[in-house]
C-alpha positions as CSV (number, residue, x, y, z in Angstrom):
1,X,-39.9,83.0,-14.5
2,X,-40.3,79.3,-14.7
3,X,-43.5,77.9,-13.7
4,X,-43.3,76.7,-10.0
5,X,-39.9,79.0,-9.6
6,X,-40.3,81.1,-6.2
7,X,-39.6,84.8,-6.8
8,X,-36.2,85.9,-6.1
9,X,-37.5,88.4,-3.4
10,X,-39.3,85.7,-1.6
11,X,-35.9,83.7,-1.2
12,X,-34.6,86.1,1.3
13,X,-38.2,86.3,3.1
14,X,-38.1,82.5,3.6
15,X,-34.7,82.6,5.0
16,X,-35.3,85.2,7.4
17,X,-38.6,83.6,8.6
18,X,-37.0,80.3,9.6
19,X,-34.0,82.0,11.2
20,X,-36.2,84.0,13.5
21,X,-37.9,80.7,14.5
22,X,-34.5,79.2,15.6
23,X,-33.7,82.5,17.1
24,X,-36.7,82.1,19.4
25,X,-36.1,78.6,20.6
26,X,-32.2,78.9,20.6
27,X,-31.9,79.7,24.2
28,X,-34.3,77.0,25.6
29,X,-32.3,74.0,25.2
30,X,-35.6,72.3,24.1
31,X,-35.1,69.3,21.4
32,X,-38.7,68.9,20.6
33,X,-39.1,72.8,19.7
34,X,-35.7,72.4,17.4
35,X,-36.9,69.3,16.1
36,X,-40.0,71.1,14.7
37,X,-37.9,73.3,12.4
38,X,-36.2,70.4,10.4
39,X,-37.6,68.0,7.9
40,X,-38.0,64.3,8.9
41,X,-34.8,63.3,6.7
42,X,-32.5,66.5,7.5
43,X,-29.0,67.0,8.4
44,X,-27.1,69.2,10.8
45,X,-23.2,69.6,9.9
46,X,-21.3,71.2,12.6
47,X,-17.7,72.8,12.6
48,X,-16.7,74.0,16.0
49,X,-19.4,76.7,16.4
50,X,-21.7,74.8,19.0
51,X,-19.6,71.7,19.6
52,X,-16.1,72.5,19.2
53,X,-16.1,69.3,16.9
54,X,-16.4,68.1,13.5
55,X,-19.4,65.8,13.2
56,X,-22.5,65.3,11.3
57,X,-26.0,64.2,12.9
58,X,-28.5,62.8,10.3
59,X,-32.4,62.7,10.6
60,X,-34.8,65.2,12.7
61,X,-34.6,63.3,15.9
62,X,-30.9,62.6,16.0
63,X,-29.8,66.3,15.5
64,X,-32.5,68.0,18.0
65,X,-31.0,67.3,21.1
66,X,-27.4,67.9,20.7
67,X,-28.4,70.7,18.5
68,X,-30.6,72.2,21.2
69,X,-27.8,71.9,23.4
70,X,-25.1,73.5,21.6
71,X,-27.4,76.4,20.7
72,X,-28.2,77.1,24.3
73,X,-24.7,75.9,25.7
74,X,-22.9,78.4,23.6
75,X,-25.4,81.0,24.0
76,X,-26.3,81.2,20.0
77,X,-28.1,84.3,19.1
78,X,-28.8,86.8,16.4
79,X,-29.1,84.4,13.4
80,X,-29.6,86.4,10.4
81,X,-28.6,86.7,6.6
82,X,-25.1,87.8,6.0
83,X,-25.3,90.7,3.8
84,X,-21.7,90.4,3.0
85,X,-21.8,87.1,1.4
86,X,-23.6,85.2,-1.6
87,X,-27.3,86.3,-1.2
88,X,-29.9,83.5,-0.8
89,X,-30.3,81.6,-4.3
90,X,-31.8,78.7,-5.9
91,X,-29.7,75.9,-6.4
92,X,-30.0,71.9,-6.9
93,X,-27.9,69.8,-4.7
94,X,-28.1,66.1,-5.0
95,X,-30.9,66.5,-7.5
96,X,-33.1,68.5,-5.2
97,X,-34.2,71.9,-5.4
98,X,-33.5,74.2,-2.7
99,X,-33.0,77.6,-1.8
100,X,-29.6,77.9,-0.1
101,X,-28.4,80.9,2.0
102,X,-25.6,81.7,4.0
103,X,-26.3,83.5,7.6
104,X,-24.2,84.6,10.6
105,X,-24.7,84.5,14.2
106,X,-23.0,85.0,17.4
107,X,-21.8,82.9,20.1
108,X,-20.1,83.6,23.3
109,X,-17.2,82.2,21.8
110,X,-16.9,83.9,18.8
111,X,-18.5,85.0,15.3
112,X,-20.0,82.1,13.4
113,X,-21.7,81.2,10.0
114,X,-24.2,79.2,9.0
115,X,-25.4,77.6,5.8
116,X,-29.1,76.7,5.4
117,X,-30.8,74.9,2.6
118,X,-34.9,74.7,2.4
119,X,-36.4,72.5,0.2
120,X,-38.4,74.0,-2.8
121,X,-41.8,71.9,-2.5
122,X,-43.3,70.4,-5.9
123,X,-46.1,73.3,-6.0
124,X,-43.1,75.9,-5.9
125,X,-43.5,77.1,-2.4
126,X,-40.6,77.0,-0.1
127,X,-40.5,74.7,2.7
128,X,-40.8,75.9,6.2
129,X,-38.4,73.4,7.6
130,X,-34.7,72.9,7.0
131,X,-33.4,70.1,4.8
132,X,-29.8,71.1,6.0
133,X,-27.8,73.3,8.3
134,X,-24.2,73.9,8.4
135,X,-22.8,75.7,11.6
136,X,-19.2,76.9,11.5
137,X,-17.1,79.2,13.8
138,X,-15.5,81.8,11.8
139,X,-13.4,83.4,14.5
140,X,-12.9,84.0,18.3
141,X,-14.1,87.2,19.8
142,X,-10.8,89.7,20.2
143,X,-8.7,87.3,18.3
144,X,-9.9,87.6,14.6
145,X,-7.6,87.8,11.9
146,X,-8.2,91.3,11.1
147,X,-7.7,92.6,14.7
148,X,-4.5,90.4,14.9
149,X,-3.4,91.9,11.6
150,X,-3.7,95.3,13.0
151,X,-1.8,94.4,16.2
152,X,1.1,93.1,14.0
153,X,1.2,96.1,12.1
154,X,4.3,98.2,12.0
155,X,4.7,101.9,12.0
156,X,5.3,103.7,8.5
157,X,8.9,104.0,9.6
158,X,11.4,103.4,12.4
159,X,13.3,106.0,14.2
160,X,16.0,103.6,15.1
161,X,17.8,103.4,11.7
162,X,20.3,100.8,13.1
163,X,17.9,98.4,14.1
164,X,17.2,95.4,12.1
165,X,14.9,95.7,9.0
166,X,11.8,93.3,8.2
167,X,13.9,90.9,6.1
168,X,16.9,90.8,8.8
169,X,14.0,90.3,11.5
170,X,12.5,87.6,9.3
171,X,15.7,85.7,9.1
172,X,16.3,85.7,13.0
173,X,13.0,84.8,13.7
174,X,12.9,81.7,11.1
175,X,16.2,80.3,12.9
176,X,13.9,79.9,16.2
177,X,17.2,80.3,18.4
178,X,15.6,82.3,21.2
179,X,12.2,80.4,21.4
180,X,10.4,77.1,20.7
181,X,7.6,77.2,18.0
182,X,4.2,76.9,19.4
183,X,3.3,74.3,16.5
184,X,5.6,72.0,14.6
185,X,4.2,71.4,11.0
186,X,5.6,68.1,9.3
187,X,5.5,68.3,5.7
188,X,5.8,71.1,3.3
189,X,3.4,70.5,0.7
190,X,0.0,72.3,0.0
191,X,-1.5,70.7,3.5
192,X,1.2,72.1,5.6
193,X,1.6,75.4,3.8
194,X,-2.1,75.9,4.2
195,X,-2.3,75.7,8.0
196,X,1.0,77.4,8.3
197,X,-0.6,80.6,6.7
198,X,-3.8,80.1,8.6
199,X,-1.8,79.9,11.7
200,X,0.3,82.8,10.9
201,X,-3.0,85.0,10.6
202,X,-3.9,83.9,14.2
203,X,-0.2,85.2,15.3
204,X,0.5,81.4,16.5
205,X,4.2,80.9,16.2
206,X,4.8,78.0,13.9
207,X,7.5,76.3,12.0
208,X,7.3,73.9,9.0
209,X,10.0,71.1,8.4
210,X,10.3,68.7,5.4
211,X,13.4,66.5,4.3
212,X,13.2,68.0,0.8
213,X,16.4,70.1,-0.4
214,X,14.2,72.8,-1.8
215,X,10.3,74.2,-1.2
216,X,8.3,72.4,-3.7
217,X,10.3,69.7,-4.4
218,X,7.6,67.3,-3.5
219,X,6.1,68.4,-6.6
220,X,9.0,69.3,-8.7
221,X,11.0,66.2,-8.5
222,X,8.2,64.0,-9.6
223,X,7.9,62.7,-13.1
224,X,8.1,65.1,-15.8
225,X,4.4,65.1,-17.4
226,X,2.7,65.5,-14.1
227,X,0.1,67.8,-13.9
228,X,-2.8,68.4,-11.5
229,X,-5.9,66.5,-12.6
230,X,-8.8,69.1,-11.8
231,X,-8.9,72.7,-12.7
232,X,-7.0,75.2,-10.8
233,X,-10.4,77.0,-9.8
234,X,-10.4,74.6,-6.7
235,X,-6.7,74.4,-5.9
236,X,-5.7,77.8,-4.7
237,X,-4.0,78.1,-1.2
238,X,-5.3,80.3,1.4
239,X,-5.4,84.1,1.2
240,X,-3.3,83.8,-2.3
241,X,-5.1,82.6,-5.5
242,X,-3.3,81.6,-8.3
243,X,-3.1,84.1,-11.2
244,X,-6.1,84.2,-13.5
245,X,-3.8,84.2,-16.5
246,X,-2.9,80.5,-15.5
247,X,-3.8,77.3,-17.6
248,X,-6.5,75.3,-16.1
249,X,-4.3,72.4,-15.4
250,X,-1.4,73.2,-13.5
251,X,2.0,71.5,-14.2
252,X,4.2,70.3,-11.5
253,X,6.8,72.6,-11.8
254,X,4.4,75.6,-11.7
255,X,3.0,74.3,-8.5
256,X,6.5,73.9,-6.9
257,X,7.5,77.2,-7.5
258,X,4.4,78.6,-6.6
259,X,5.0,77.1,-3.3
260,X,8.3,78.8,-3.0
261,X,6.7,82.1,-3.5
262,X,4.2,81.6,-1.3
263,X,6.3,80.7,1.8
264,X,7.9,84.0,1.0
265,X,4.8,86.0,0.6
266,X,3.0,84.4,3.7
267,X,6.1,84.6,5.9
268,X,6.1,81.1,6.7
269,X,9.0,79.6,8.7
270,X,10.2,76.7,6.5
271,X,13.2,74.4,7.2
272,X,14.3,72.5,4.2
273,X,16.6,69.2,4.4
274,X,15.0,68.6,7.9
275,X,13.4,65.5,8.9
276,X,11.5,64.4,12.0
277,X,13.1,61.4,13.6
278,X,11.2,60.9,16.6
279,X,8.8,62.7,19.3
280,X,7.6,62.0,22.6
281,X,4.9,63.7,24.6
282,X,5.8,65.5,28.1
283,X,2.7,65.8,30.3
284,X,2.8,67.6,33.4
285,X,0.5,70.1,35.1
286,X,1.3,73.8,34.8
287,X,-0.4,77.3,33.8
288,X,-1.8,77.2,30.4
289,X,0.8,78.5,27.9
290,X,3.6,77.4,30.3
291,X,6.1,76.2,27.7
292,X,7.5,73.6,30.1
293,X,4.2,71.8,30.6
294,X,2.3,69.4,27.9
295,X,4.8,69.8,25.1
296,X,6.4,67.8,22.8
297,X,10.1,66.9,22.7
298,X,10.6,66.5,18.9
299,X,13.9,65.6,17.6
300,X,14.9,66.8,14.2
301,X,18.0,66.0,11.9
302,X,19.4,68.9,9.8
303,X,21.0,68.7,6.6
304,X,24.3,68.6,8.3
305,X,23.6,65.5,10.3
306,X,23.2,67.7,13.5
307,X,20.0,67.3,15.8
308,X,18.1,69.5,17.4
309,X,15.1,69.2,20.0
310,X,12.2,71.3,19.7
311,X,9.7,71.7,22.2
312,X,6.4,72.6,20.5
313,X,2.9,72.3,22.2
314,X,1.2,71.1,19.2
315,X,2.6,69.0,16.0
316,X,0.5,68.6,12.9
317,X,1.6,65.7,10.5
318,X,0.9,67.1,7.1
319,X,2.8,64.6,5.2
320,X,-0.2,63.3,3.1
321,X,-3.1,61.0,3.7
322,X,-0.9,58.1,2.7
323,X,1.8,56.6,4.8
324,X,4.6,54.4,3.7
325,X,4.9,52.8,0.0
326,X,2.6,49.7,0.3
327,X,4.9,46.6,-1.2
328,X,2.6,43.8,-1.3
329,X,3.6,40.2,-1.0
330,X,3.6,39.2,-4.8
331,X,4.4,35.2,-4.7
332,X,7.6,34.7,-6.9
333,X,8.3,38.2,-7.6
334,X,11.7,37.3,-5.9
335,X,12.7,35.3,-8.8
336,X,12.6,38.3,-11.0
337,X,16.2,39.4,-11.9
338,X,15.4,42.7,-13.1
339,X,14.8,45.9,-11.4
340,X,11.5,46.6,-9.1
341,X,10.4,49.9,-7.6
342,X,7.4,51.3,-6.2
343,X,5.9,54.2,-8.0
344,X,6.7,56.4,-5.6
345,X,10.4,56.1,-6.4
346,X,9.9,56.4,-9.9
347,X,10.9,59.8,-11.7
348,X,11.9,59.6,-15.5
349,X,11.4,56.6,-18.1
350,X,14.2,58.0,-20.3
351,X,16.6,55.2,-18.9
352,X,14.0,52.6,-20.3
353,X,13.6,53.6,-23.8
354,X,13.4,50.7,-26.1
355,X,13.0,48.2,-23.4
356,X,10.2,46.0,-22.1
357,X,8.4,47.4,-18.7
358,X,5.7,46.4,-16.6
359,X,3.6,48.4,-14.3
360,X,1.6,46.5,-11.8
361,X,-1.7,48.4,-11.0
362,X,-4.2,50.5,-12.7
363,X,-5.0,53.2,-10.2
364,X,-3.8,56.8,-11.2
365,X,0.2,56.5,-10.3
366,X,0.2,53.2,-12.3
367,X,-1.5,55.0,-15.4
368,X,0.7,58.1,-15.5
369,X,4.1,55.9,-15.0
370,X,3.1,53.8,-17.7
371,X,2.0,56.7,-20.0
372,X,5.3,58.4,-19.0
373,X,7.4,55.2,-20.1
374,X,5.5,54.9,-23.2
375,X,6.2,58.3,-24.3
376,X,10.0,57.9,-23.3
377,X,9.7,55.2,-26.2
378,X,9.7,52.1,-23.4
379,X,7.4,49.3,-24.5
380,X,5.0,49.4,-21.5
381,X,2.5,46.6,-20.1
382,X,0.2,47.0,-17.1
383,X,-1.0,44.3,-15.1
384,X,-4.7,44.8,-13.5
385,X,-5.3,43.6,-10.1
386,X,-8.7,45.0,-9.4
387,X,-11.4,46.7,-11.2
388,X,-10.9,50.3,-11.6
389,X,-13.0,53.5,-12.3
390,X,-11.8,55.1,-15.3
391,X,-13.3,58.7,-16.2
392,X,-12.3,61.2,-19.1
393,X,-10.8,64.1,-17.3
394,X,-13.4,66.4,-19.6
395,X,-15.9,67.0,-19.1
396,X,-16.7,64.0,-16.7
397,X,-14.0,64.2,-14.0
398,X,-15.0,68.0,-13.5
399,X,-18.8,67.3,-13.1
400,X,-18.0,66.6,-9.2
401,X,-16.4,70.1,-8.8
402,X,-19.0,72.1,-9.8
403,X,-19.2,74.3,-6.6
404,X,-15.6,75.4,-7.4
405,X,-16.6,76.2,-11.0
406,X,-19.3,78.6,-10.0
407,X,-17.9,82.1,-10.7
408,X,-20.8,83.6,-8.5
409,X,-19.7,83.1,-5.0
410,X,-16.4,84.0,-3.4
411,X,-13.8,81.1,-2.9
412,X,-14.7,81.8,1.0
413,X,-18.3,81.2,0.4
414,X,-17.4,78.2,-2.1
415,X,-15.6,76.7,0.9
416,X,-18.4,77.1,3.2
417,X,-21.0,75.6,0.7
418,X,-18.5,72.5,0.2
419,X,-18.1,71.7,3.7
420,X,-21.6,72.3,4.5
421,X,-22.5,69.0,2.4
422,X,-23.2,66.0,4.8
423,X,-22.0,62.8,3.6
424,X,-25.3,60.9,2.9
425,X,-26.4,64.2,0.6
426,X,-22.8,64.2,-0.9
427,X,-23.1,60.7,-1.9
428,X,-26.4,61.0,-3.3
429,X,-25.3,63.5,-5.6
430,X,-22.4,61.9,-6.5
431,X,-24.4,58.6,-7.6
432,X,-26.4,60.7,-10.0
433,X,-23.1,62.4,-11.4
434,X,-21.3,58.9,-11.8
435,X,-24.2,57.7,-13.8
436,X,-24.0,60.9,-16.1
437,X,-20.2,60.4,-16.1
438,X,-20.7,56.7,-17.3
439,X,-23.0,57.9,-20.2
440,X,-20.7,60.6,-21.4
441,X,-17.8,58.2,-21.3
442,X,-19.5,55.5,-22.7
443,X,-17.2,55.3,-25.7
444,X,-14.1,54.9,-23.8
445,X,-15.7,52.6,-21.4
446,X,-16.8,50.2,-23.8
447,X,-13.3,50.2,-25.8
448,X,-11.6,49.7,-22.4
449,X,-13.9,46.4,-21.7
450,X,-13.1,45.4,-25.2
451,X,-9.5,44.9,-24.5
452,X,-10.3,43.5,-21.3
453,X,-9.9,46.2,-18.8
454,X,-12.1,45.7,-15.6
455,X,-14.4,48.5,-14.6
456,X,-15.7,50.2,-11.6
457,X,-18.0,52.8,-10.6
458,X,-16.9,53.2,-7.1
459,X,-18.4,52.1,-3.8
460,X,-22.1,51.7,-4.9
461,X,-21.8,53.9,-7.4
462,X,-20.4,56.7,-5.8
463,X,-17.6,57.6,-8.3
464,X,-14.1,58.7,-7.7
465,X,-14.3,61.3,-4.7
466,X,-15.6,58.7,-2.2
467,X,-12.8,56.1,-3.6
468,X,-10.1,59.0,-2.5
469,X,-11.7,59.6,0.9
470,X,-12.4,56.1,1.6
471,X,-9.4,54.4,0.3
472,X,-7.2,56.8,-1.3
473,X,-7.3,55.4,-4.6
474,X,-9.0,53.0,-7.3
475,X,-9.6,55.5,-9.9
476,X,-7.8,57.2,-13.1
477,X,-8.7,60.5,-14.8
478,X,-7.9,59.8,-18.2
479,X,-5.4,62.0,-19.6
480,X,-4.3,59.7,-22.5
481,X,-3.2,56.4,-20.9
482,X,-6.6,54.8,-21.4
483,X,-6.5,55.7,-25.2
484,X,-3.1,54.0,-25.4
485,X,-4.6,51.0,-23.8
486,X,-7.6,50.7,-25.9
487,X,-5.1,51.4,-28.9
488,X,-3.0,48.6,-27.7
489,X,-0.2,50.9,-27.6
490,X,0.4,49.7,-23.8
491,X,-0.4,46.2,-23.4
492,X,-2.8,45.1,-20.8
493,X,-2.9,41.8,-18.4
494,X,-4.9,40.5,-15.7
495,X,-2.7,39.5,-12.7
496,X,-5.0,36.6,-12.3
497,X,-3.6,35.1,-15.4
498,X,-0.2,35.2,-14.4
499,X,1.4,31.9,-13.0
500,X,4.6,33.0,-12.0
501,X,7.7,35.5,-12.1
502,X,10.7,34.2,-13.6
503,X,14.0,35.9,-13.9
504,X,13.3,37.9,-17.4
505,X,9.3,38.3,-16.7
506,X,6.0,36.8,-16.2
507,X,4.8,33.2,-17.1
508,X,1.3,33.3,-18.1
509,X,-1.5,30.6,-17.8
510,X,-1.3,29.9,-21.7
511,X,2.6,29.1,-21.1
512,X,3.8,32.4,-23.0
513,X,6.5,34.4,-21.3
514,X,5.8,38.6,-21.1
515,X,9.5,39.6,-20.7
516,X,10.2,42.7,-18.9
517,X,13.4,44.4,-17.6
518,X,11.5,46.8,-14.9
519,X,8.5,46.2,-12.7
520,X,7.2,49.3,-11.2
521,X,4.8,48.7,-8.5
522,X,1.7,51.2,-8.7
523,X,0.5,49.4,-5.4
524,X,-0.4,52.2,-3.4
525,X,0.2,53.2,0.4
526,X,-0.3,52.2,4.0
527,X,-2.6,54.2,6.0
528,X,-0.8,57.0,8.1
529,X,-0.9,54.6,11.3
530,X,2.4,53.6,9.9
531,X,3.9,57.0,9.8
532,X,2.5,57.7,13.4
533,X,4.0,54.8,14.5
534,X,7.4,55.5,13.2
535,X,7.6,59.0,14.4
536,X,5.6,58.7,17.7
537,X,5.7,55.1,18.7
538,X,3.3,52.1,18.6
539,X,1.3,53.2,21.4
540,X,0.5,56.5,20.3
541,X,-0.4,55.1,16.9
542,X,-2.8,52.6,18.6
543,X,-4.1,55.5,20.9
544,X,-4.9,57.6,17.7
545,X,-6.2,55.0,15.8
546,X,-7.0,54.8,12.0
547,X,-6.5,58.1,9.9
548,X,-8.3,59.0,6.8
549,X,-11.5,57.1,5.9
550,X,-14.9,57.8,7.3
551,X,-16.0,57.1,10.8
552,X,-19.5,56.2,10.8
553,X,-20.3,57.5,14.1
554,X,-19.7,61.0,13.1
555,X,-19.8,60.6,9.1
556,X,-16.5,62.5,9.0
557,X,-13.0,61.5,7.9
558,X,-11.0,59.9,10.9
559,X,-8.7,61.9,13.1
560,X,-8.4,64.9,10.2
561,X,-8.3,68.5,10.9
562,X,-9.4,67.8,14.7
563,X,-8.1,67.0,18.0
564,X,-7.3,63.4,18.4
565,X,-6.9,60.7,21.2
566,X,-3.4,61.8,21.5
567,X,-3.3,65.3,23.1
568,X,-1.2,67.9,20.9
569,X,-1.5,65.6,17.6
570,X,-3.3,66.8,14.7
571,X,-3.5,65.6,10.9
572,X,-3.9,67.5,7.6
573,X,-4.0,66.4,3.9
574,X,-6.0,65.4,1.1
575,X,-6.9,67.9,-1.9
576,X,-5.8,71.3,-2.0
577,X,-9.6,72.3,-1.5
578,X,-9.8,70.3,1.6
579,X,-6.7,71.5,3.0
580,X,-7.5,75.2,2.3
581,X,-11.1,74.8,4.0
582,X,-10.3,72.6,6.8
583,X,-7.0,74.4,7.7
584,X,-9.2,77.1,9.0
585,X,-10.8,74.8,11.6
586,X,-7.8,72.8,12.6
587,X,-5.9,76.6,13.4
588,X,-8.9,77.6,15.0
589,X,-8.8,74.6,17.7
590,X,-5.3,75.1,18.1
591,X,-6.0,79.0,18.9
592,X,-8.7,78.0,21.1
593,X,-6.4,75.7,23.4
594,X,-3.8,78.5,23.4
595,X,-6.4,80.9,24.8
596,X,-7.5,78.3,27.5
597,X,-11.0,78.0,25.8
598,X,-10.5,74.3,24.8
599,X,-9.0,71.4,26.3
600,X,-6.5,69.3,24.3
601,X,-7.3,65.9,23.5
602,X,-10.1,64.0,21.7
603,X,-13.2,66.2,20.5
604,X,-15.2,63.0,20.6
């Protein structure tokens, strides 16, 4: 045992002692007593268990009053180590050694989980006050997944042999001819499928719609060489992990085919070639659960041109965290006589073999498009508008996914660990990881700078994850394109060096003309506000406000996986791991509303 390392047997004792102290003050509603159980710079991240919201409080004095109120108001009790989950263990989070433990407790609403971290002090002792606490609702009493599954279970055989069998009943149910879906999910990618699977397990009727021809086409129809840029360990969908025999970086078509299998295996009702055209909210008074009150009138258009009006009580937008393609105003681009497309419309570079092409942008999509064009024999040039973070896909990019590469805890425990991390500590850890990645990637970064590529380390040195969560881009995992840039096989110019566009290319400050026949705009996407306005109107979009990016008041992503200011409207999206973990909390909020335990509308 290392010097200063607490004995393994003492970890559980330290955690149990802290839990007993919290149990002793939980019903008192006394902020002063609660405050004494936390470090000065502690954090409490809450997910529905005590406040029915997703929020973070940082600092002992900021968290004490709301936590004291939540504990007393929800009658929290019996906080104890959960013997069925990963046992207390020593970890390092954001450079801090701590004891990390998963606990469970009860509230008047349901069963809850907690994740506690106690710092290890310089002398090796374990702190008696908490560094971080995460509380999360796991299930509502009497309506947990196991109980509901037992209620849905069928007898071993049916006595009336002429009745519809399972497949026939599934087909009938999927048509929604005799009922309305309780939840309409718009978008059939990993975000929509994750929440649909969760809702199914809570016996909440739902329907997924998507304009694509075939389930999985949102991946299948993208450019040929596309793969996920992080390893499959973090990208499982709920309940049904990828086979362990699969390659670490999943090709797009494998993901697409898995989505088809997932929909069938998880009994998800899915309408392809169906798009939402508009929706309006019908508000009225009535009994909870009355389908005629407080519902949406959602018009959807089917492949044959027919329109149907669905009346769900809830709509979840799962169309991705980005809205419409962003087409910036680029002076003089209208003079260009060739083809101009956004990267979202790019599928295959084969038609451009031997031809000069230009990609404007240096984010992930721009790099991937340029590499695809180069691979198809096109003469590609990239145009850099802003500094970009570049990181080697291995090992550097995977540093940030450490929780999911840990083979000890289950995927459910890893999700809890990941969601437990408050934003300030996450950013602290990411600064250190980004510094480490820069050193590991120094040869590549030096080579990029030598050809004029402008580099970034993210917002305040926090790396790519915060760029993704705050602006949805601005980084690239090097899967080969950076090497093509440094070897000058793919050209690079700075946007500021372009004087103007002309019919056959870009005129540079030095007077030269860089010819091109195709310009691909890798210029990103608008926020989801544009999508909301298109479906629901400007008034609803204004009421909801920004989606994605961090809310400084809660240190959480704005309007994601939570009730919004527009009753009955929710958003899900982001990485596979985010959608898998947070779909649970979104589904529980909808279940609570259906049970009359929670009002619709904003959680804040």
